[in-house]
N, CA, C, O and CB atoms as a CASP TS submission, in Angstrom:
PFRMAT TS
TARGET T0000
AUTHOR 0000-0000-0000
METHOD Language model
MODEL 1
PARENT N/A
ATOM      1  N   MET     1     -62.522  46.230 -32.574  1.00  0.00           N
ATOM      2  CA  MET     1     -62.901  47.029 -31.423  1.00  0.00           C
ATOM      3  C   MET     1     -64.311  46.657 -30.961  1.00  0.00           C
ATOM      4  O   MET     1     -64.554  46.452 -29.772  1.00  0.00           O
ATOM      5  CB  MET     1     -62.819  48.528 -31.758  1.00  0.00           C
ATOM      6  N   ILE     2     -65.229  46.575 -31.915  1.00  0.00           N
ATOM      7  CA  ILE     2     -66.611  46.226 -31.570  1.00  0.00           C
ATOM      8  C   ILE     2     -66.674  44.794 -31.025  1.00  0.00           C
ATOM      9  O   ILE     2     -67.432  44.507 -30.099  1.00  0.00           O
ATOM     10  CB  ILE     2     -67.540  46.375 -32.810  1.00  0.00           C
ATOM     11  N   ALA     3     -65.875  43.909 -31.606  1.00  0.00           N
ATOM     12  CA  ALA     3     -65.866  42.518 -31.136  1.00  0.00           C
ATOM     13  C   ALA     3     -65.373  42.444 -29.697  1.00  0.00           C
ATOM     14  O   ALA     3     -65.860  41.621 -28.922  1.00  0.00           O
ATOM     15  CB  ALA     3     -64.981  41.640 -32.046  1.00  0.00           C
ATOM     16  N   GLY     4     -64.418  43.288 -29.329  1.00  0.00           N
ATOM     17  CA  GLY     4     -63.934  43.317 -27.958  1.00  0.00           C
ATOM     18  C   GLY     4     -65.008  43.764 -26.989  1.00  0.00           C
ATOM     19  O   GLY     4     -65.133  43.214 -25.895  1.00  0.00           O
ATOM     20  N   LEU     5     -65.784  44.758 -27.386  1.00  0.00           N
ATOM     21  CA  LEU     5     -66.873  45.232 -26.520  1.00  0.00           C
ATOM     22  C   LEU     5     -67.980  44.193 -26.388  1.00  0.00           C
ATOM     23  O   LEU     5     -68.557  44.021 -25.315  1.00  0.00           O
ATOM     24  CB  LEU     5     -67.454  46.538 -27.066  1.00  0.00           C
ATOM     25  N   ILE     6     -68.268  43.510 -27.477  1.00  0.00           N
ATOM     26  CA  ILE     6     -69.283  42.454 -27.413  1.00  0.00           C
ATOM     27  C   ILE     6     -68.785  41.308 -26.538  1.00  0.00           C
ATOM     28  O   ILE     6     -69.550  40.746 -25.754  1.00  0.00           O
ATOM     29  CB  ILE     6     -69.633  41.937 -28.833  1.00  0.00           C
ATOM     30  N   GLY     7     -67.503  40.961 -26.669  1.00  0.00           N
ATOM     31  CA  GLY     7     -66.924  39.923 -25.810  1.00  0.00           C
ATOM     32  C   GLY     7     -66.964  40.323 -24.345  1.00  0.00           C
ATOM     33  O   GLY     7     -67.278  39.504 -23.481  1.00  0.00           O
ATOM     34  N   ALA     8     -66.642  41.598 -24.062  1.00  0.00           N
ATOM     35  CA  ALA     8     -66.694  42.077 -22.676  1.00  0.00           C
ATOM     36  C   ALA     8     -68.113  42.017 -22.139  1.00  0.00           C
ATOM     37  O   ALA     8     -68.322  41.636 -20.987  1.00  0.00           O
ATOM     38  CB  ALA     8     -66.155  43.510 -22.576  1.00  0.00           C
ATOM     39  N   LEU     9     -69.086  42.387 -22.953  1.00  0.00           N
ATOM     40  CA  LEU     9     -70.486  42.330 -22.528  1.00  0.00           C
ATOM     41  C   LEU     9     -70.922  40.893 -22.281  1.00  0.00           C
ATOM     42  O   LEU     9     -71.603  40.607 -21.296  1.00  0.00           O
ATOM     43  CB  LEU     9     -71.392  42.981 -23.578  1.00  0.00           C
ATOM     44  N   LEU    10     -70.534  39.998 -23.164  1.00  0.00           N
ATOM     45  CA  LEU    10     -70.882  38.588 -23.010  1.00  0.00           C
ATOM     46  C   LEU    10     -70.263  38.003 -21.736  1.00  0.00           C
ATOM     47  O   LEU    10     -70.936  37.298 -20.985  1.00  0.00           O
ATOM     48  CB  LEU    10     -70.421  37.790 -24.237  1.00  0.00           C
ATOM     49  N   PHE    11     -68.988  38.295 -21.497  1.00  0.00           N
ATOM     50  CA  PHE    11     -68.328  37.772 -20.302  1.00  0.00           C
ATOM     51  C   PHE    11     -68.845  38.454 -19.035  1.00  0.00           C
ATOM     52  O   PHE    11     -68.815  37.852 -17.962  1.00  0.00           O
ATOM     53  CB  PHE    11     -66.812  37.954 -20.414  1.00  0.00           C
ATOM     54  N   THR    12     -69.318  39.695 -19.139  1.00  0.00           N
ATOM     55  CA  THR    12     -69.936  40.354 -17.982  1.00  0.00           C
ATOM     56  C   THR    12     -71.221  39.637 -17.588  1.00  0.00           C
ATOM     57  O   THR    12     -71.485  39.430 -16.403  1.00  0.00           O
ATOM     58  CB  THR    12     -70.227  41.841 -18.290  1.00  0.00           C
ATOM     59  N   VAL    13     -72.012  39.262 -18.574  1.00  0.00           N
ATOM     60  CA  VAL    13     -73.252  38.528 -18.296  1.00  0.00           C
ATOM     61  C   VAL    13     -72.932  37.176 -17.654  1.00  0.00           C
ATOM     62  O   VAL    13     -73.602  36.758 -16.709  1.00  0.00           O
ATOM     63  CB  VAL    13     -74.075  38.327 -19.600  1.00  0.00           C
ATOM     64  N   VAL    14     -71.909  36.497 -18.172  1.00  0.00           N
ATOM     65  CA  VAL    14     -71.501  35.216 -17.581  1.00  0.00           C
ATOM     66  C   VAL    14     -71.010  35.428 -16.143  1.00  0.00           C
ATOM     67  O   VAL    14     -71.321  34.634 -15.255  1.00  0.00           O
ATOM     68  CB  VAL    14     -70.388  34.546 -18.441  1.00  0.00           C
ATOM     69  N   GLY    15     -70.247  36.494 -15.919  1.00  0.00           N
ATOM     70  CA  GLY    15     -69.760  36.791 -14.575  1.00  0.00           C
ATOM     71  C   GLY    15     -70.882  37.104 -13.603  1.00  0.00           C
ATOM     72  O   GLY    15     -70.844  36.674 -12.450  1.00  0.00           O
ATOM     73  N   LEU    16     -71.882  37.850 -14.058  1.00  0.00           N
ATOM     74  CA  LEU    16     -73.027  38.151 -13.199  1.00  0.00           C
ATOM     75  C   LEU    16     -73.820  36.900 -12.863  1.00  0.00           C
ATOM     76  O   LEU    16     -74.288  36.737 -11.736  1.00  0.00           O
ATOM     77  CB  LEU    16     -73.932  39.170 -13.867  1.00  0.00           C
ATOM     78  N   ALA    17     -73.971  36.020 -13.840  1.00  0.00           N
ATOM     79  CA  ALA    17     -74.669  34.758 -13.580  1.00  0.00           C
ATOM     80  C   ALA    17     -73.889  33.907 -12.575  1.00  0.00           C
ATOM     81  O   ALA    17     -74.473  33.285 -11.688  1.00  0.00           O
ATOM     82  CB  ALA    17     -74.878  33.975 -14.895  1.00  0.00           C
ATOM     83  N   GLU    18     -72.574  33.889 -12.725  1.00  0.00           N
ATOM     84  CA  GLU    18     -71.738  33.146 -11.783  1.00  0.00           C
ATOM     85  C   GLU    18     -71.844  33.723 -10.375  1.00  0.00           C
ATOM     86  O   GLU    18     -71.942  32.981  -9.397  1.00  0.00           O
ATOM     87  CB  GLU    18     -70.278  33.156 -12.246  1.00  0.00           C
ATOM     88  N   LEU    19     -71.823  35.042 -10.281  1.00  0.00           N
ATOM     89  CA  LEU    19     -71.929  35.701  -8.978  1.00  0.00           C
ATOM     90  C   LEU    19     -73.274  35.399  -8.323  1.00  0.00           C
ATOM     91  O   LEU    19     -73.331  35.140  -7.120  1.00  0.00           O
ATOM     92  CB  LEU    19     -71.742  37.219  -9.129  1.00  0.00           C
ATOM     93  N   ALA    20     -74.347  35.430  -9.094  1.00  0.00           N
ATOM     94  CA  ALA    20     -75.665  35.119  -8.550  1.00  0.00           C
ATOM     95  C   ALA    20     -75.735  33.669  -8.074  1.00  0.00           C
ATOM     96  O   ALA    20     -76.303  33.381  -7.020  1.00  0.00           O
ATOM     97  CB  ALA    20     -76.748  35.383  -9.599  1.00  0.00           C
ATOM     98  N   LEU    21     -75.160  32.770  -8.851  1.00  0.00           N
ATOM     99  CA  LEU    21     -75.176  31.355  -8.476  1.00  0.00           C
ATOM    100  C   LEU    21     -74.391  31.109  -7.193  1.00  0.00           C
ATOM    101  O   LEU    21     -74.847  30.383  -6.310  1.00  0.00           O
ATOM    102  CB  LEU    21     -74.606  30.502  -9.607  1.00  0.00           C
ATOM    103  N   VAL    22     -73.217  31.712  -7.094  1.00  0.00           N
ATOM    104  CA  VAL    22     -72.398  31.538  -5.889  1.00  0.00           C
ATOM    105  C   VAL    22     -73.081  32.180  -4.682  1.00  0.00           C
ATOM    106  O   VAL    22     -73.067  31.625  -3.583  1.00  0.00           O
ATOM    107  CB  VAL    22     -70.989  32.148  -6.095  1.00  0.00           C
ATOM    108  N   ASN    23     -73.671  33.337  -4.893  1.00  0.00           N
ATOM    109  CA  ASN    23     -74.326  34.047  -3.797  1.00  0.00           C
ATOM    110  C   ASN    23     -75.541  33.292  -3.270  1.00  0.00           C
ATOM    111  O   ASN    23     -75.841  33.351  -2.077  1.00  0.00           O
ATOM    112  CB  ASN    23     -74.741  35.434  -4.250  1.00  0.00           C
ATOM    113  N   ARG    24     -76.239  32.585  -4.149  1.00  0.00           N
ATOM    114  CA  ARG    24     -77.448  31.874  -3.727  1.00  0.00           C
ATOM    115  C   ARG    24     -77.186  30.467  -3.209  1.00  0.00           C
ATOM    116  O   ARG    24     -77.918  29.978  -2.349  1.00  0.00           O
ATOM    117  CB  ARG    24     -78.408  31.801  -4.869  1.00  0.00           C
ATOM    118  N   SER    25     -76.145  29.809  -3.723  1.00  0.00           N
ATOM    119  CA  SER    25     -75.974  28.406  -3.351  1.00  0.00           C
ATOM    120  C   SER    25     -74.732  28.141  -2.498  1.00  0.00           C
ATOM    121  O   SER    25     -74.804  27.340  -1.566  1.00  0.00           O
ATOM    122  CB  SER    25     -75.910  27.569  -4.590  1.00  0.00           C
ATOM    123  N   VAL    26     -73.617  28.772  -2.779  1.00  0.00           N
ATOM    124  CA  VAL    26     -72.378  28.454  -2.075  1.00  0.00           C
ATOM    125  C   VAL    26     -72.220  29.281  -0.805  1.00  0.00           C
ATOM    126  O   VAL    26     -71.837  28.741   0.232  1.00  0.00           O
ATOM    127  CB  VAL    26     -71.185  28.678  -2.988  1.00  0.00           C
ATOM    128  N   TYR    27     -72.508  30.574  -0.866  1.00  0.00           N
ATOM    129  CA  TYR    27     -72.265  31.459   0.270  1.00  0.00           C
ATOM    130  C   TYR    27     -73.026  31.049   1.541  1.00  0.00           C
ATOM    131  O   TYR    27     -72.427  31.067   2.616  1.00  0.00           O
ATOM    132  CB  TYR    27     -72.644  32.867  -0.107  1.00  0.00           C
ATOM    133  N   PRO    28     -74.309  30.682   1.472  1.00  0.00           N
ATOM    134  CA  PRO    28     -74.978  30.281   2.721  1.00  0.00           C
ATOM    135  C   PRO    28     -74.330  29.070   3.392  1.00  0.00           C
ATOM    136  O   PRO    28     -74.243  29.016   4.619  1.00  0.00           O
ATOM    137  CB  PRO    28     -76.433  29.975   2.444  1.00  0.00           C
ATOM    138  N   ALA    29     -73.883  28.116   2.609  1.00  0.00           N
ATOM    139  CA  ALA    29     -73.218  26.944   3.193  1.00  0.00           C
ATOM    140  C   ALA    29     -71.880  27.336   3.817  1.00  0.00           C
ATOM    141  O   ALA    29     -71.529  26.846   4.891  1.00  0.00           O
ATOM    142  CB  ALA    29     -73.004  25.855   2.121  1.00  0.00           C
ATOM    143  N   LEU    30     -71.140  28.205   3.156  1.00  0.00           N
ATOM    144  CA  LEU    30     -69.873  28.675   3.723  1.00  0.00           C
ATOM    145  C   LEU    30     -70.106  29.437   5.021  1.00  0.00           C
ATOM    146  O   LEU    30     -69.385  29.251   6.000  1.00  0.00           O
ATOM    147  CB  LEU    30     -69.132  29.565   2.717  1.00  0.00           C
ATOM    148  N   ARG    31     -71.105  30.284   5.017  1.00  0.00           N
ATOM    149  CA  ARG    31     -71.396  31.089   6.203  1.00  0.00           C
ATOM    150  C   ARG    31     -71.807  30.196   7.373  1.00  0.00           C
ATOM    151  O   ARG    31     -71.365  30.413   8.502  1.00  0.00           O
ATOM    152  CB  ARG    31     -72.505  32.114   5.899  1.00  0.00           C
ATOM    153  N   TRP    32     -72.644  29.202   7.112  1.00  0.00           N
ATOM    154  CA  TRP    32     -73.091  28.292   8.162  1.00  0.00           C
ATOM    155  C   TRP    32     -71.910  27.510   8.726  1.00  0.00           C
ATOM    156  O   TRP    32     -71.784  27.371   9.942  1.00  0.00           O
ATOM    157  CB  TRP    32     -74.163  27.329   7.624  1.00  0.00           C
ATOM    158  N   ARG    33     -71.036  26.993   7.842  1.00  0.00           N
ATOM    159  CA  ARG    33     -69.877  26.245   8.295  1.00  0.00           C
ATOM    160  C   ARG    33     -68.925  27.121   9.100  1.00  0.00           C
ATOM    161  O   ARG    33     -68.349  26.670  10.090  1.00  0.00           O
ATOM    162  CB  ARG    33     -69.151  25.639   7.110  1.00  0.00           C
ATOM    163  N   PHE    34     -68.758  28.369   8.680  1.00  0.00           N
ATOM    164  CA  PHE    34     -67.879  29.298   9.385  1.00  0.00           C
ATOM    165  C   PHE    34     -68.407  29.583  10.791  1.00  0.00           C
ATOM    166  O   PHE    34     -67.643  29.576  11.757  1.00  0.00           O
ATOM    167  CB  PHE    34     -67.738  30.608   8.593  1.00  0.00           C
ATOM    168  N   GLU    35     -69.703  29.833  10.903  1.00  0.00           N
ATOM    169  CA  GLU    35     -70.300  30.109  12.218  1.00  0.00           C
ATOM    170  C   GLU    35     -70.221  28.893  13.127  1.00  0.00           C
ATOM    171  O   GLU    35     -69.980  29.029  14.327  1.00  0.00           O
ATOM    172  CB  GLU    35     -71.761  30.547  12.062  1.00  0.00           C
ATOM    173  N   LYS    36     -70.420  27.713  12.571  1.00  0.00           N
ATOM    174  CA  LYS    36     -70.337  26.494  13.367  1.00  0.00           C
ATOM    175  C   LYS    36     -68.901  26.247  13.833  1.00  0.00           C
ATOM    176  O   LYS    36     -68.686  25.789  14.955  1.00  0.00           O
ATOM    177  CB  LYS    36     -70.850  25.293  12.559  1.00  0.00           C
ATOM    178  N   ALA    37     -67.927  26.543  12.986  1.00  0.00           N
ATOM    179  CA  ALA    37     -66.522  26.308  13.322  1.00  0.00           C
ATOM    180  C   ALA    37     -65.982  27.325  14.322  1.00  0.00           C
ATOM    181  O   ALA    37     -64.921  27.101  14.904  1.00  0.00           O
ATOM    182  CB  ALA    37     -65.680  26.338  12.065  1.00  0.00           C
ATOM    183  N   LYS    38     -66.677  28.424  14.533  1.00  0.00           N
ATOM    184  CA  LYS    38     -66.229  29.400  15.521  1.00  0.00           C
ATOM    185  C   LYS    38     -66.192  28.806  16.928  1.00  0.00           C
ATOM    186  O   LYS    38     -65.418  29.250  17.776  1.00  0.00           O
ATOM    187  CB  LYS    38     -67.136  30.623  15.498  1.00  0.00           C
ATOM    188  N   LEU    39     -67.020  27.816  17.165  1.00  0.00           N
ATOM    189  CA  LEU    39     -67.059  27.185  18.479  1.00  0.00           C
ATOM    190  C   LEU    39     -65.758  26.466  18.808  1.00  0.00           C
ATOM    191  O   LEU    39     -65.362  26.395  19.971  1.00  0.00           O
ATOM    192  CB  LEU    39     -68.215  26.212  18.554  1.00  0.00           C
ATOM    193  N   THR    40     -65.099  25.938  17.798  1.00  0.00           N
ATOM    194  CA  THR    40     -63.856  25.194  18.017  1.00  0.00           C
ATOM    195  C   THR    40     -62.622  25.978  17.587  1.00  0.00           C
ATOM    196  O   THR    40     -61.516  25.439  17.611  1.00  0.00           O
ATOM    197  CB  THR    40     -63.904  23.879  17.271  1.00  0.00           C
ATOM    198  N   GLN    41     -62.786  27.222  17.199  1.00  0.00           N
ATOM    199  CA  GLN    41     -61.691  28.079  16.735  1.00  0.00           C
ATOM    200  C   GLN    41     -60.955  27.480  15.540  1.00  0.00           C
ATOM    201  O   GLN    41     -59.735  27.605  15.436  1.00  0.00           O
ATOM    202  CB  GLN    41     -60.708  28.325  17.868  1.00  0.00           C
ATOM    203  N   SER    42     -61.687  26.837  14.645  1.00  0.00           N
ATOM    204  CA  SER    42     -61.075  26.241  13.455  1.00  0.00           C
ATOM    205  C   SER    42     -61.767  26.737  12.189  1.00  0.00           C
ATOM    206  O   SER    42     -61.938  25.987  11.228  1.00  0.00           O
ATOM    207  CB  SER    42     -61.136  24.704  13.526  1.00  0.00           C
ATOM    208  N   GLN    43     -62.160  28.004  12.200  1.00  0.00           N
ATOM    209  CA  GLN    43     -62.999  28.495  11.117  1.00  0.00           C
ATOM    210  C   GLN    43     -62.277  28.722   9.795  1.00  0.00           C
ATOM    211  O   GLN    43     -62.917  28.617   8.748  1.00  0.00           O
ATOM    212  CB  GLN    43     -63.632  29.753  11.535  1.00  0.00           C
ATOM    213  N   GLY    44     -61.005  29.022   9.781  1.00  0.00           N
ATOM    214  CA  GLY    44     -60.285  29.224   8.520  1.00  0.00           C
ATOM    215  C   GLY    44     -60.617  30.562   7.884  1.00  0.00           C
ATOM    216  O   GLY    44     -60.797  31.559   8.583  1.00  0.00           O
ATOM    217  N   ILE    45     -60.698  30.587   6.560  1.00  0.00           N
ATOM    218  CA  ILE    45     -60.935  31.821   5.813  1.00  0.00           C
ATOM    219  C   ILE    45     -62.377  32.290   6.005  1.00  0.00           C
ATOM    220  O   ILE    45     -63.307  31.486   6.058  1.00  0.00           O
ATOM    221  CB  ILE    45     -60.631  31.615   4.312  1.00  0.00           C
ATOM    222  N   ARG    46     -62.537  33.605   6.108  1.00  0.00           N
ATOM    223  CA  ARG    46     -63.874  34.166   6.290  1.00  0.00           C
ATOM    224  C   ARG    46     -64.653  34.095   4.981  1.00  0.00           C
ATOM    225  O   ARG    46     -64.070  34.278   3.913  1.00  0.00           O
ATOM    226  CB  ARG    46     -63.792  35.626   6.791  1.00  0.00           C
ATOM    227  N   PRO    47     -65.954  33.834   5.040  1.00  0.00           N
ATOM    228  CA  PRO    47     -66.765  33.804   3.821  1.00  0.00           C
ATOM    229  C   PRO    47     -66.784  35.148   3.092  1.00  0.00           C
ATOM    230  O   PRO    47     -66.895  35.179   1.866  1.00  0.00           O
ATOM    231  CB  PRO    47     -68.181  33.392   4.158  1.00  0.00           C
ATOM    232  N   SER    48     -66.680  36.242   3.817  1.00  0.00           N
ATOM    233  CA  SER    48     -66.678  37.553   3.152  1.00  0.00           C
ATOM    234  C   SER    48     -65.429  37.736   2.292  1.00  0.00           C
ATOM    235  O   SER    48     -65.491  38.386   1.249  1.00  0.00           O
ATOM    236  CB  SER    48     -66.767  38.682   4.192  1.00  0.00           C
ATOM    237  N   THR    49     -64.301  37.175   2.714  1.00  0.00           N
ATOM    238  CA  THR    49     -63.082  37.229   1.910  1.00  0.00           C
ATOM    239  C   THR    49     -63.257  36.416   0.635  1.00  0.00           C
ATOM    240  O   THR    49     -62.871  36.858  -0.447  1.00  0.00           O
ATOM    241  CB  THR    49     -61.875  36.711   2.713  1.00  0.00           C
ATOM    242  N   PHE    50     -63.827  35.252   0.763  1.00  0.00           N
ATOM    243  CA  PHE    50     -64.098  34.407  -0.399  1.00  0.00           C
ATOM    244  C   PHE    50     -65.039  35.117  -1.372  1.00  0.00           C
ATOM    245  O   PHE    50     -64.817  35.094  -2.582  1.00  0.00           O
ATOM    246  CB  PHE    50     -64.703  33.060   0.042  1.00  0.00           C
ATOM    247  N   MET    51     -66.080  35.741  -0.845  1.00  0.00           N
ATOM    248  CA  MET    51     -67.033  36.440  -1.719  1.00  0.00           C
ATOM    249  C   MET    51     -66.395  37.658  -2.374  1.00  0.00           C
ATOM    250  O   MET    51     -66.733  37.985  -3.512  1.00  0.00           O
ATOM    251  CB  MET    51     -68.273  36.867  -0.925  1.00  0.00           C
ATOM    252  N   ALA    52     -65.490  38.332  -1.693  1.00  0.00           N
ATOM    253  CA  ALA    52     -64.789  39.467  -2.306  1.00  0.00           C
ATOM    254  C   ALA    52     -63.954  39.001  -3.491  1.00  0.00           C
ATOM    255  O   ALA    52     -63.900  39.675  -4.519  1.00  0.00           O
ATOM    256  CB  ALA    52     -63.892  40.179  -1.271  1.00  0.00           C
ATOM    257  N   LEU    53     -63.308  37.859  -3.350  1.00  0.00           N
ATOM    258  CA  LEU    53     -62.539  37.313  -4.464  1.00  0.00           C
ATOM    259  C   LEU    53     -63.440  36.915  -5.634  1.00  0.00           C
ATOM    260  O   LEU    53     -63.094  37.148  -6.792  1.00  0.00           O
ATOM    261  CB  LEU    53     -61.728  36.109  -4.000  1.00  0.00           C
ATOM    262  N   VAL    54     -64.582  36.321  -5.335  1.00  0.00           N
ATOM    263  CA  VAL    54     -65.523  35.933  -6.384  1.00  0.00           C
ATOM    264  C   VAL    54     -66.082  37.172  -7.084  1.00  0.00           C
ATOM    265  O   VAL    54     -66.220  37.178  -8.308  1.00  0.00           O
ATOM    266  CB  VAL    54     -66.670  35.084  -5.796  1.00  0.00           C
ATOM    267  N   LYS    55     -66.402  38.209  -6.331  1.00  0.00           N
ATOM    268  CA  LYS    55     -66.909  39.443  -6.936  1.00  0.00           C
ATOM    269  C   LYS    55     -65.865  40.087  -7.830  1.00  0.00           C
ATOM    270  O   LYS    55     -66.192  40.546  -8.924  1.00  0.00           O
ATOM    271  CB  LYS    55     -67.346  40.427  -5.857  1.00  0.00           C
ATOM    272  N   PHE    56     -64.614  40.131  -7.385  1.00  0.00           N
ATOM    273  CA  PHE    56     -63.555  40.705  -8.202  1.00  0.00           C
ATOM    274  C   PHE    56     -63.388  39.920  -9.502  1.00  0.00           C
ATOM    275  O   PHE    56     -63.262  40.498 -10.581  1.00  0.00           O
ATOM    276  CB  PHE    56     -62.236  40.733  -7.423  1.00  0.00           C
ATOM    277  N   GLN    57     -63.391  38.614  -9.379  1.00  0.00           N
ATOM    278  CA  GLN    57     -63.238  37.763 -10.551  1.00  0.00           C
ATOM    279  C   GLN    57     -64.420  37.920 -11.504  1.00  0.00           C
ATOM    280  O   GLN    57     -64.230  37.989 -12.718  1.00  0.00           O
ATOM    281  CB  GLN    57     -63.092  36.301 -10.130  1.00  0.00           C
ATOM    282  N   SER    58     -65.628  37.976 -10.969  1.00  0.00           N
ATOM    283  CA  SER    58     -66.822  38.051 -11.808  1.00  0.00           C
ATOM    284  C   SER    58     -67.019  39.415 -12.442  1.00  0.00           C
ATOM    285  O   SER    58     -67.419  39.509 -13.603  1.00  0.00           O
ATOM    286  CB  SER    58     -68.034  37.701 -11.000  1.00  0.00           C
ATOM    287  N   LEU    59     -66.740  40.477 -11.690  1.00  0.00           N
ATOM    288  CA  LEU    59     -67.067  41.818 -12.162  1.00  0.00           C
ATOM    289  C   LEU    59     -65.894  42.565 -12.784  1.00  0.00           C
ATOM    290  O   LEU    59     -66.103  43.565 -13.470  1.00  0.00           O
ATOM    291  CB  LEU    59     -67.605  42.617 -11.034  1.00  0.00           C
ATOM    292  N   VAL    60     -64.665  42.102 -12.562  1.00  0.00           N
ATOM    293  CA  VAL    60     -63.505  42.794 -13.129  1.00  0.00           C
ATOM    294  C   VAL    60     -62.758  41.898 -14.120  1.00  0.00           C
ATOM    295  O   VAL    60     -62.565  42.272 -15.276  1.00  0.00           O
ATOM    296  CB  VAL    60     -62.553  43.249 -12.008  1.00  0.00           C
ATOM    297  N   LEU    61     -62.343  40.728 -13.668  1.00  0.00           N
ATOM    298  CA  LEU    61     -61.519  39.879 -14.522  1.00  0.00           C
ATOM    299  C   LEU    61     -62.276  39.323 -15.725  1.00  0.00           C
ATOM    300  O   LEU    61     -61.739  39.289 -16.832  1.00  0.00           O
ATOM    301  CB  LEU    61     -60.961  38.742 -13.715  1.00  0.00           C
ATOM    302  N   MET    62     -63.507  38.891 -15.521  1.00  0.00           N
ATOM    303  CA  MET    62     -64.274  38.317 -16.631  1.00  0.00           C
ATOM    304  C   MET    62     -64.480  39.327 -17.770  1.00  0.00           C
ATOM    305  O   MET    62     -64.230  38.975 -18.922  1.00  0.00           O
ATOM    306  CB  MET    62     -65.633  37.821 -16.125  1.00  0.00           C
ATOM    307  N   PRO    63     -64.922  40.567 -17.504  1.00  0.00           N
ATOM    308  CA  PRO    63     -65.061  41.515 -18.616  1.00  0.00           C
ATOM    309  C   PRO    63     -63.737  41.845 -19.303  1.00  0.00           C
ATOM    310  O   PRO    63     -63.711  42.031 -20.520  1.00  0.00           O
ATOM    311  CB  PRO    63     -65.691  42.788 -18.118  1.00  0.00           C
ATOM    312  N   VAL    64     -62.648  41.922 -18.556  1.00  0.00           N
ATOM    313  CA  VAL    64     -61.343  42.207 -19.158  1.00  0.00           C
ATOM    314  C   VAL    64     -60.929  41.055 -20.077  1.00  0.00           C
ATOM    315  O   VAL    64     -60.456  41.284 -21.190  1.00  0.00           O
ATOM    316  CB  VAL    64     -60.268  42.437 -18.060  1.00  0.00           C
ATOM    317  N   VAL    65     -61.106  39.831 -19.613  1.00  0.00           N
ATOM    318  CA  VAL    65     -60.787  38.672 -20.450  1.00  0.00           C
ATOM    319  C   VAL    65     -61.681  38.651 -21.688  1.00  0.00           C
ATOM    320  O   VAL    65     -61.213  38.349 -22.786  1.00  0.00           O
ATOM    321  CB  VAL    65     -60.948  37.359 -19.648  1.00  0.00           C
ATOM    322  N   GLY    66     -62.955  38.967 -21.518  1.00  0.00           N
ATOM    323  CA  GLY    66     -63.863  39.027 -22.659  1.00  0.00           C
ATOM    324  C   GLY    66     -63.455  40.075 -23.671  1.00  0.00           C
ATOM    325  O   GLY    66     -63.551  39.847 -24.877  1.00  0.00           O
ATOM    326  N   PHE    67     -62.998  41.227 -23.191  1.00  0.00           N
ATOM    327  CA  PHE    67     -62.543  42.280 -24.101  1.00  0.00           C
ATOM    328  C   PHE    67     -61.295  41.841 -24.864  1.00  0.00           C
ATOM    329  O   PHE    67     -61.168  42.088 -26.063  1.00  0.00           O
ATOM    330  CB  PHE    67     -62.258  43.574 -23.323  1.00  0.00           C
ATOM    331  N   LEU    68     -60.375  41.188 -24.152  1.00  0.00           N
ATOM    332  CA  LEU    68     -59.143  40.751 -24.797  1.00  0.00           C
ATOM    333  C   LEU    68     -59.364  39.599 -25.772  1.00  0.00           C
ATOM    334  O   LEU    68     -58.650  39.488 -26.768  1.00  0.00           O
ATOM    335  CB  LEU    68     -58.139  40.344 -23.754  1.00  0.00           C
ATOM    336  N   LEU    69     -60.337  38.748 -25.497  1.00  0.00           N
ATOM    337  CA  LEU    69     -60.607  37.602 -26.361  1.00  0.00           C
ATOM    338  C   LEU    69     -61.660  37.885 -27.425  1.00  0.00           C
ATOM    339  O   LEU    69     -61.955  37.015 -28.244  1.00  0.00           O
ATOM    340  CB  LEU    69     -61.044  36.434 -25.529  1.00  0.00           C
ATOM    341  N   GLY    70     -62.228  39.079 -27.428  1.00  0.00           N
ATOM    342  CA  GLY    70     -63.302  39.394 -28.365  1.00  0.00           C
ATOM    343  C   GLY    70     -62.906  39.252 -29.813  1.00  0.00           C
ATOM    344  O   GLY    70     -63.666  38.688 -30.601  1.00  0.00           O
ATOM    345  N   ASP    71     -61.743  39.744 -30.191  1.00  0.00           N
ATOM    346  CA  ASP    71     -61.299  39.646 -31.579  1.00  0.00           C
ATOM    347  C   ASP    71     -61.027  38.198 -31.978  1.00  0.00           C
ATOM    348  O   ASP    71     -61.309  37.800 -33.109  1.00  0.00           O
ATOM    349  CB  ASP    71     -60.045  40.490 -31.792  1.00  0.00           C
ATOM    350  N   ARG    72     -60.489  37.423 -31.067  1.00  0.00           N
ATOM    351  CA  ARG    72     -60.237  36.012 -31.364  1.00  0.00           C
ATOM    352  C   ARG    72     -61.542  35.238 -31.519  1.00  0.00           C
ATOM    353  O   ARG    72     -61.639  34.351 -32.367  1.00  0.00           O
ATOM    354  CB  ARG    72     -59.382  35.380 -30.262  1.00  0.00           C
ATOM    355  N   MET    73     -62.550  35.570 -30.703  1.00  0.00           N
ATOM    356  CA  MET    73     -63.849  34.905 -30.842  1.00  0.00           C
ATOM    357  C   MET    73     -64.497  35.280 -32.169  1.00  0.00           C
ATOM    358  O   MET    73     -65.169  34.457 -32.792  1.00  0.00           O
ATOM    359  CB  MET    73     -64.781  35.277 -29.669  1.00  0.00           C
ATOM    360  N   LYS    74     -64.294  36.532 -32.604  1.00  0.00           N
ATOM    361  CA  LYS    74     -64.853  36.961 -33.890  1.00  0.00           C
ATOM    362  C   LYS    74     -64.243  36.180 -35.031  1.00  0.00           C
ATOM    363  O   LYS    74     -64.955  35.746 -35.937  1.00  0.00           O
ATOM    364  CB  LYS    74     -64.630  38.457 -34.104  1.00  0.00           C
ATOM    365  N   SER    75     -62.940  35.996 -35.002  1.00  0.00           N
ATOM    366  CA  SER    75     -62.290  35.243 -36.080  1.00  0.00           C
ATOM    367  C   SER    75     -62.645  33.749 -36.012  1.00  0.00           C
ATOM    368  O   SER    75     -62.666  33.063 -37.034  1.00  0.00           O
ATOM    369  CB  SER    75     -60.762  35.425 -36.008  1.00  0.00           C
ATOM    370  N   LEU    76     -62.917  33.266 -34.821  1.00  0.00           N
ATOM    371  CA  LEU    76     -63.277  31.861 -34.664  1.00  0.00           C
ATOM    372  C   LEU    76     -64.670  31.585 -35.219  1.00  0.00           C
ATOM    373  O   LEU    76     -64.889  30.568 -35.879  1.00  0.00           O
ATOM    374  CB  LEU    76     -63.207  31.455 -33.190  1.00  0.00           C
ATOM    375  N   PHE    77     -65.618  32.494 -34.952  1.00  0.00           N
ATOM    376  CA  PHE    77     -67.001  32.282 -35.382  1.00  0.00           C
ATOM    377  C   PHE    77     -67.333  32.949 -36.704  1.00  0.00           C
ATOM    378  O   PHE    77     -68.449  32.802 -37.203  1.00  0.00           O
ATOM    379  CB  PHE    77     -67.937  32.783 -34.333  1.00  0.00           C
ATOM    380  N   GLY    78     -66.411  33.662 -37.267  1.00  0.00           N
ATOM    381  CA  GLY    78     -66.620  34.232 -38.598  1.00  0.00           C
ATOM    382  C   GLY    78     -67.071  35.597 -38.534  1.00  0.00           C
ATOM    383  O   GLY    78     -67.294  36.223 -39.571  1.00  0.00           O
TER
END
């Protein structure tokens, strides 16, 4: 049980780092490309939709996976 919580905490930290990295480096480029493509009506997926998916993955899926894998990581590392 404790290993699951530690795994969830560890994966939450990794998810937050991933979210910060995407927010600082990928999102501005996506936003700029989207605004530029509006002129030709070929913009595709909105950057806010992409960021919503990244936030869900980073803040929900990563901690759940960490909780589920916590016991296996404990047995792997002793």
